[in-house]
Biopython code that builds the backbone (N, CA, C, O; Angstrom):
import numpy as np
from Bio.PDB.StructureBuilder import StructureBuilder

atoms = [
    (1, "UNK", "N", (3.190, 11.331, -10.728)),
    (1, "UNK", "CA", (3.868, 10.111, -10.385)),
    (1, "UNK", "C", (5.202, 10.470, -9.734)),
    (1, "UNK", "O", (5.957, 11.297, -10.244)),
    (2, "UNK", "N", (5.470, 9.837, -8.610)),
    (2, "UNK", "CA", (6.743, 10.053, -7.950)),
    (2, "UNK", "C", (7.386, 8.706, -7.672)),
    (2, "UNK", "O", (6.719, 7.676, -7.578)),
    (3, "UNK", "N", (8.669, 8.749, -7.546)),
    (3, "UNK", "CA", (9.408, 7.523, -7.283)),
    (3, "UNK", "C", (9.231, 7.165, -5.817)),
    (3, "UNK", "O", (9.483, 7.996, -4.944)),
    (4, "UNK", "N", (8.804, 5.946, -5.534)),
    (4, "UNK", "CA", (8.667, 5.494, -4.166)),
    (4, "UNK", "C", (10.019, 5.031, -3.639)),
    (4, "UNK", "O", (10.382, 3.862, -3.769)),
    (5, "UNK", "N", (10.752, 5.954, -3.048)),
    (5, "UNK", "CA", (12.095, 5.656, -2.591)),
    (5, "UNK", "C", (12.138, 5.829, -1.081)),
    (5, "UNK", "O", (11.651, 6.824, -0.544)),
    (6, "UNK", "N", (12.716, 4.870, -0.416)),
    (6, "UNK", "CA", (12.852, 4.978, 1.030)),
    (6, "UNK", "C", (14.022, 5.898, 1.349)),
    (6, "UNK", "O", (15.108, 5.734, 0.794)),
    (7, "UNK", "N", (13.811, 6.869, 2.243)),
    (7, "UNK", "CA", (14.891, 7.813, 2.569)),
    (7, "UNK", "C", (16.168, 7.135, 3.048)),
    (7, "UNK", "O", (17.262, 7.599, 2.724)),
    (8, "UNK", "N", (16.059, 6.042, 3.814)),
    (8, "UNK", "CA", (17.267, 5.357, 4.288)),
    (8, "UNK", "C", (18.104, 4.881, 3.112)),
    (8, "UNK", "O", (19.326, 5.024, 3.122)),
    (9, "UNK", "N", (17.469, 4.325, 2.116)),
    (9, "UNK", "CA", (18.174, 3.812, 0.957)),
    (9, "UNK", "C", (18.853, 4.946, 0.198)),
    (9, "UNK", "O", (20.012, 4.829, -0.200)),
    (10, "UNK", "N", (18.139, 6.025, 0.003)),
    (10, "UNK", "CA", (18.696, 7.171, -0.714)),
    (10, "UNK", "C", (19.874, 7.759, 0.060)),
    (10, "UNK", "O", (20.907, 8.069, -0.531)),
    (11, "UNK", "N", (19.731, 7.909, 1.342)),
    (11, "UNK", "CA", (20.824, 8.465, 2.137)),
    (11, "UNK", "C", (22.063, 7.562, 2.072)),
    (11, "UNK", "O", (23.189, 8.055, 2.004)),
    (12, "UNK", "N", (21.855, 6.267, 2.094)),
    (12, "UNK", "CA", (22.971, 5.333, 1.950)),
    (12, "UNK", "C", (23.622, 5.500, 0.578)),
    (12, "UNK", "O", (24.848, 5.542, 0.467)),
    (13, "UNK", "N", (22.789, 5.595, -0.472)),
    (13, "UNK", "CA", (23.309, 5.756, -1.834)),
    (13, "UNK", "C", (24.046, 7.077, -1.988)),
    (13, "UNK", "O", (25.074, 7.145, -2.661)),
    (14, "UNK", "N", (23.525, 8.119, -1.367)),
    (14, "UNK", "CA", (24.189, 9.432, -1.433)),
    (14, "UNK", "C", (25.557, 9.347, -0.759)),
    (14, "UNK", "O", (26.552, 9.847, -1.283)),
    (15, "UNK", "N", (25.588, 8.719, 0.387)),
    (15, "UNK", "CA", (26.851, 8.572, 1.111)),
    (15, "UNK", "C", (27.857, 7.755, 0.292)),
    (15, "UNK", "O", (29.027, 8.124, 0.188)),
    (16, "UNK", "N", (27.392, 6.645, -0.288)),
    (16, "UNK", "CA", (28.272, 5.801, -1.097)),
    (16, "UNK", "C", (28.773, 6.547, -2.333)),
    (16, "UNK", "O", (29.944, 6.442, -2.697)),
    (17, "UNK", "N", (27.886, 7.294, -2.970)),
    (17, "UNK", "CA", (28.257, 8.079, -4.148)),
    (17, "UNK", "C", (29.314, 9.121, -3.783)),
    (17, "UNK", "O", (30.298, 9.299, -4.501)),
    (18, "UNK", "N", (29.101, 9.799, -2.670)),
    (18, "UNK", "CA", (30.047, 10.820, -2.216)),
    (18, "UNK", "C", (31.420, 10.217, -1.941)),
    (18, "UNK", "O", (32.444, 10.785, -2.319)),
    (19, "UNK", "N", (31.431, 9.073, -1.285)),
    (19, "UNK", "CA", (32.714, 8.423, -0.978)),
    (19, "UNK", "C", (33.404, 7.913, -2.233)),
    (19, "UNK", "O", (34.610, 8.087, -2.406)),
    (20, "UNK", "N", (32.621, 7.277, -3.112)),
    (20, "UNK", "CA", (33.212, 6.676, -4.316)),
    (20, "UNK", "C", (33.839, 7.719, -5.230)),
    (20, "UNK", "O", (34.886, 7.478, -5.830)),
    (21, "UNK", "N", (33.185, 8.895, -5.336)),
    (21, "UNK", "CA", (33.668, 9.907, -6.275)),
    (21, "UNK", "C", (34.246, 11.138, -5.579)),
    (21, "UNK", "O", (34.438, 12.180, -6.206)),
    (22, "UNK", "N", (34.522, 11.013, -4.281)),
    (22, "UNK", "CA", (35.120, 12.097, -3.490)),
    (22, "UNK", "C", (34.349, 13.403, -3.654)),
    (22, "UNK", "O", (34.921, 14.455, -3.939)),
    (23, "UNK", "N", (33.036, 13.304, -3.465)),
    (23, "UNK", "CA", (32.156, 14.466, -3.578)),
    (23, "UNK", "C", (31.690, 14.899, -2.196)),
    (23, "UNK", "O", (31.587, 14.077, -1.285)),
    (24, "UNK", "N", (31.409, 16.181, -2.040)),
    (24, "UNK", "CA", (30.727, 16.592, -0.809)),
    (24, "UNK", "C", (29.333, 15.954, -0.790)),
    (24, "UNK", "O", (28.734, 15.746, -1.845)),
    (25, "UNK", "N", (28.819, 15.647, 0.393)),
    (25, "UNK", "CA", (27.492, 15.034, 0.493)),
    (25, "UNK", "C", (26.424, 15.875, -0.194)),
    (25, "UNK", "O", (25.520, 15.325, -0.824)),
    (26, "UNK", "N", (26.512, 17.190, -0.084)),
    (26, "UNK", "CA", (25.497, 18.049, -0.710)),
    (26, "UNK", "C", (25.536, 17.920, -2.233)),
    (26, "UNK", "O", (24.491, 17.947, -2.883)),
    (27, "UNK", "N", (26.727, 17.782, -2.801)),
    (27, "UNK", "CA", (26.839, 17.637, -4.253)),
    (27, "UNK", "C", (26.269, 16.295, -4.697)),
    (27, "UNK", "O", (25.551, 16.226, -5.694)),
    (28, "UNK", "N", (26.584, 15.228, -3.964)),
    (28, "UNK", "CA", (26.048, 13.906, -4.302)),
    (28, "UNK", "C", (24.528, 13.910, -4.191)),
    (28, "UNK", "O", (23.834, 13.343, -5.035)),
    (29, "UNK", "N", (24.019, 14.551, -3.149)),
    (29, "UNK", "CA", (22.568, 14.653, -2.940)),
    (29, "UNK", "C", (21.913, 15.387, -4.104)),
    (29, "UNK", "O", (20.916, 14.927, -4.660)),
    (30, "UNK", "N", (22.478, 16.520, -4.462)),
    (30, "UNK", "CA", (21.925, 17.333, -5.555)),
    (30, "UNK", "C", (21.945, 16.572, -6.870)),
    (30, "UNK", "O", (20.954, 16.571, -7.600)),
    (31, "UNK", "N", (23.062, 15.925, -7.180)),
    (31, "UNK", "CA", (23.177, 15.187, -8.437)),
    (31, "UNK", "C", (22.183, 14.026, -8.508)),
    (31, "UNK", "O", (21.530, 13.826, -9.533)),
    (32, "UNK", "N", (22.071, 13.273, -7.431)),
    (32, "UNK", "CA", (21.179, 12.121, -7.442)),
    (32, "UNK", "C", (19.720, 12.541, -7.566)),
    (32, "UNK", "O", (18.975, 11.963, -8.357)),
    (33, "UNK", "N", (19.302, 13.545, -6.790)),
    (33, "UNK", "CA", (17.901, 13.974, -6.863)),
    (33, "UNK", "C", (17.580, 14.660, -8.187)),
    (33, "UNK", "O", (16.460, 14.546, -8.686)),
    (34, "UNK", "N", (18.541, 15.363, -8.756)),
    (34, "UNK", "CA", (18.315, 15.969, -10.074)),
    (34, "UNK", "C", (18.068, 14.882, -11.112)),
    (34, "UNK", "O", (17.193, 15.021, -11.967)),
    (35, "UNK", "N", (18.839, 13.796, -11.037)),
    (35, "UNK", "CA", (18.655, 12.693, -11.984)),
    (35, "UNK", "C", (17.320, 11.986, -11.757)),
    (35, "UNK", "O", (16.644, 11.612, -12.716)),
    (36, "UNK", "N", (16.943, 11.803, -10.508)),
    (36, "UNK", "CA", (15.644, 11.191, -10.204)),
    (36, "UNK", "C", (14.519, 12.033, -10.792)),
    (36, "UNK", "O", (13.606, 11.498, -11.422)),
    (37, "UNK", "N", (14.580, 13.340, -10.592)),
    (37, "UNK", "CA", (13.527, 14.217, -11.132)),
    (37, "UNK", "C", (13.520, 14.202, -12.664)),
    (37, "UNK", "O", (12.457, 14.230, -13.283)),
    (38, "UNK", "N", (14.692, 14.159, -13.261)),
    (38, "UNK", "CA", (14.791, 14.091, -14.725)),
    (38, "UNK", "C", (14.134, 12.812, -15.247)),
    (38, "UNK", "O", (13.375, 12.853, -16.216)),
    (39, "UNK", "N", (14.423, 11.686, -14.611)),
    (39, "UNK", "CA", (13.838, 10.414, -15.041)),
    (39, "UNK", "C", (12.330, 10.371, -14.803)),
    (39, "UNK", "O", (11.597, 9.775, -15.591)),
    (40, "UNK", "N", (11.865, 10.995, -13.727)),
    (40, "UNK", "CA", (10.420, 11.077, -13.492)),
    (40, "UNK", "C", (9.743, 11.856, -14.617)),
    (40, "UNK", "O", (8.663, 11.485, -15.076)),
    (41, "UNK", "N", (10.383, 12.934, -15.055)),
    (41, "UNK", "CA", (9.843, 13.741, -16.149)),
    (41, "UNK", "C", (9.768, 12.917, -17.439)),
    (41, "UNK", "O", (8.762, 12.957, -18.146)),
    (42, "UNK", "N", (10.821, 12.182, -17.736)),
    (42, "UNK", "CA", (10.816, 11.336, -18.931)),
    (42, "UNK", "C", (9.739, 10.261, -18.843)),
    (42, "UNK", "O", (9.104, 9.933, -19.845)),
    (43, "UNK", "N", (9.535, 9.721, -17.662)),
    (43, "UNK", "CA", (8.511, 8.686, -17.477)),
    (43, "UNK", "C", (7.130, 9.257, -17.755)),
    (43, "UNK", "O", (6.293, 8.587, -18.360)),
    (44, "UNK", "N", (6.883, 10.487, -17.321)),
    (44, "UNK", "CA", (5.586, 11.117, -17.590)),
    (44, "UNK", "C", (5.384, 11.317, -19.085)),
    (44, "UNK", "O", (4.286, 11.104, -19.597)),
    (45, "UNK", "N", (6.426, 11.720, -19.780)),
    (45, "UNK", "CA", (6.338, 11.894, -21.229)),
    (45, "UNK", "C", (6.059, 10.546, -21.889)),
    (45, "UNK", "O", (5.243, 10.454, -22.807)),
    (46, "UNK", "N", (6.729, 9.519, -21.426)),
    (46, "UNK", "CA", (6.562, 8.170, -21.978)),
    (46, "UNK", "C", (5.105, 7.723, -21.871)),
    (46, "UNK", "O", (4.610, 7.034, -22.763)),
    (47, "UNK", "N", (4.417, 8.099, -20.806)),
    (47, "UNK", "CA", (3.015, 7.722, -20.624)),
    (47, "UNK", "C", (2.119, 8.311, -21.707)),
    (47, "UNK", "O", (1.064, 7.750, -22.001)),
    (48, "UNK", "N", (2.518, 9.430, -22.305)),
    (48, "UNK", "CA", (1.671, 10.087, -23.289)),
    (48, "UNK", "C", (1.944, 9.646, -24.723)),
    (48, "UNK", "O", (1.211, 10.037, -25.632)),
    (49, "UNK", "N", (2.967, 8.853, -24.944)),
    (49, "UNK", "CA", (3.306, 8.411, -26.302)),
    (49, "UNK", "C", (2.144, 7.669, -26.969)),
    (49, "UNK", "O", (1.834, 7.978, -28.120)),
    (50, "UNK", "N", (1.480, 6.702, -26.308)),
    (50, "UNK", "CA", (0.345, 6.037, -26.968)),
    (50, "UNK", "C", (-0.774, 7.005, -27.338)),
    (50, "UNK", "O", (-1.407, 6.847, -28.382)),
    (51, "UNK", "N", (-1.022, 8.001, -26.500)),
    (51, "UNK", "CA", (-2.062, 8.988, -26.821)),
    (51, "UNK", "C", (-1.671, 9.815, -28.035)),
    (51, "UNK", "O", (-2.500, 10.101, -28.898)),
    (52, "UNK", "N", (-0.406, 10.195, -28.094)),
    (52, "UNK", "CA", (0.070, 10.970, -29.238)),
    (52, "UNK", "C", (0.025, 10.139, -30.510)),
    (52, "UNK", "O", (-0.341, 10.653, -31.567)),
    (53, "UNK", "N", (0.391, 8.863, -30.429)),
    (53, "UNK", "CA", (0.342, 7.987, -31.596)),
    (53, "UNK", "C", (-1.085, 7.848, -32.096)),
    (53, "UNK", "O", (-1.326, 7.893, -33.303)),
    (54, "UNK", "N", (-2.029, 7.681, -31.188)),
    (54, "UNK", "CA", (-3.436, 7.573, -31.568)),
    (54, "UNK", "C", (-3.898, 8.841, -32.275)),
    (54, "UNK", "O", (-4.597, 8.775, -33.287)),
    (55, "UNK", "N", (-3.509, 9.984, -31.745)),
    (55, "UNK", "CA", (-3.880, 11.259, -32.365)),
    (55, "UNK", "C", (-3.319, 11.344, -33.785)),
    (55, "UNK", "O", (-4.019, 11.760, -34.707)),
    (56, "UNK", "N", (-2.065, 10.952, -33.958)),
    (56, "UNK", "CA", (-1.447, 11.027, -35.293)),
    (56, "UNK", "C", (-2.126, 10.084, -36.283)),
    (56, "UNK", "O", (-2.339, 10.449, -37.439)),
    (57, "UNK", "N", (-2.465, 8.880, -35.841)),
    (57, "UNK", "CA", (-3.142, 7.925, -36.729)),
    (57, "UNK", "C", (-4.508, 8.471, -37.124)),
    (57, "UNK", "O", (-4.896, 8.384, -38.289)),
    (58, "UNK", "N", (-5.231, 9.027, -36.176)),
    (58, "UNK", "CA", (-6.554, 9.599, -36.486)),
    (58, "UNK", "C", (-6.434, 10.733, -37.496)),
    (58, "UNK", "O", (-7.245, 10.843, -38.416)),
    (59, "UNK", "N", (-5.426, 11.569, -37.321)),
    (59, "UNK", "CA", (-5.226, 12.675, -38.267)),
    (59, "UNK", "C", (-4.940, 12.147, -39.671)),
    (59, "UNK", "O", (-5.485, 12.653, -40.652)),
    (60, "UNK", "N", (-4.082, 11.126, -39.763)),
    (60, "UNK", "CA", (-3.779, 10.552, -41.076)),
    (60, "UNK", "C", (-5.012, 9.925, -41.713)),
    (60, "UNK", "O", (-5.237, 10.058, -42.916)),
    (61, "UNK", "N", (-5.803, 9.245, -40.904)),
    (61, "UNK", "CA", (-7.013, 8.606, -41.436)),
    (61, "UNK", "C", (-8.040, 9.635, -41.888)),
    (61, "UNK", "O", (-8.789, 9.388, -42.833)),
    (62, "UNK", "N", (-8.083, 10.778, -41.229)),
    (62, "UNK", "CA", (-9.005, 11.833, -41.659)),
    (62, "UNK", "C", (-8.556, 12.417, -43.000)),
    (62, "UNK", "O", (-9.378, 12.776, -43.843)),
    (63, "UNK", "N", (-7.233, 12.505, -43.180)),
    (63, "UNK", "CA", (-6.688, 13.041, -44.420)),
    (63, "UNK", "C", (-6.858, 12.067, -45.576)),
    (63, "UNK", "O", (-7.184, 12.464, -46.695)),
    (64, "UNK", "N", (-6.633, 10.783, -45.295)),
    (64, "UNK", "CA", (-6.730, 9.751, -46.333)),
    (64, "UNK", "C", (-7.438, 8.544, -45.752)),
    (64, "UNK", "O", (-7.057, 8.067, -44.683)),
    (65, "UNK", "N", (-8.434, 8.049, -46.412)),
    (65, "UNK", "CA", (-9.160, 6.874, -45.911)),
    (65, "UNK", "C", (-8.239, 5.665, -45.754)),
    (65, "UNK", "O", (-7.214, 5.555, -46.427)),
    (66, "UNK", "N", (-8.622, 4.771, -44.864)),
    (66, "UNK", "CA", (-7.837, 3.566, -44.583)),
    (66, "UNK", "C", (-7.620, 2.739, -45.841)),
    (66, "UNK", "O", (-6.532, 2.205, -46.053)),
    (67, "UNK", "N", (-8.640, 2.632, -46.670)),
    (67, "UNK", "CA", (-8.501, 1.817, -47.883)),
    (67, "UNK", "C", (-7.390, 2.362, -48.773)),
    (67, "UNK", "O", (-6.659, 1.586, -49.389)),
    (68, "UNK", "N", (-7.251, 3.688, -48.851)),
    (68, "UNK", "CA", (-6.167, 4.264, -49.651)),
    (68, "UNK", "C", (-4.807, 3.886, -49.059)),
    (68, "UNK", "O", (-3.873, 3.565, -49.793)),
    (69, "UNK", "N", (-4.704, 3.927, -47.734)),
    (69, "UNK", "CA", (-3.446, 3.574, -47.078)),
    (69, "UNK", "C", (-3.164, 2.093, -47.230)),
    (69, "UNK", "O", (-2.028, 1.694, -47.482)),
    (70, "UNK", "N", (-4.206, 1.272, -47.076)),
    (70, "UNK", "CA", (-4.069, -0.182, -47.132)),
    (70, "UNK", "C", (-3.631, -0.647, -48.515)),
    (70, "UNK", "O", (-2.769, -1.518, -48.636)),
    (71, "UNK", "N", (-4.216, -0.076, -49.543)),
    (71, "UNK", "CA", (-3.934, -0.526, -50.899)),
    (71, "UNK", "C", (-2.859, 0.305, -51.606)),
    (71, "UNK", "O", (-2.655, 0.174, -52.813)),
    (72, "UNK", "N", (-2.174, 1.162, -50.835)),
    (72, "UNK", "CA", (-1.086, 1.924, -51.410)),
    (72, "UNK", "C", (-1.528, 2.990, -52.380)),
    (72, "UNK", "O", (-0.749, 3.394, -53.243)),
    (73, "UNK", "N", (-2.758, 3.461, -52.263)),
    (73, "UNK", "CA", (-3.246, 4.485, -53.170)),
    (73, "UNK", "C", (-2.914, 5.877, -52.669)),
    (73, "UNK", "O", (-3.088, 6.862, -53.386)),
    (74, "UNK", "N", (-2.444, 5.955, -51.462)),
    (74, "UNK", "CA", (-2.154, 7.267, -50.884)),
    (74, "UNK", "C", (-0.769, 7.736, -51.259)),
    (74, "UNK", "O", (-0.356, 8.824, -50.857)),
]
sb = StructureBuilder()
sb.init_structure("model")
sb.init_model(0)
sb.init_chain("A")
sb.init_seg("    ")
for serial, (resi, resn, name, xyz) in enumerate(atoms, 1):
    if name == "N":
        sb.init_residue(resn, " ", resi, " ")
    sb.init_atom(name, np.array(xyz, "f"), 0.0, 1.0, " ", f" {name:<3s}", serial, name[0])
structure = sb.get_structure()
């Protein structure tokens, strides 16, 4: 999964960021793209949370039957 970003918009944002914080354009570019890549990585991890939760529930149910969990016998 990649962020669908239009280059014109990013270049404008990089320029604005550089001006606002008195950064060289290369530094603003590097910082912005590093953050985009970081957020993309987190988004990919977020996609796997339901799968991990399902795996954990299945493991617990294999260890203790649902009725034990339901009735507090576990």
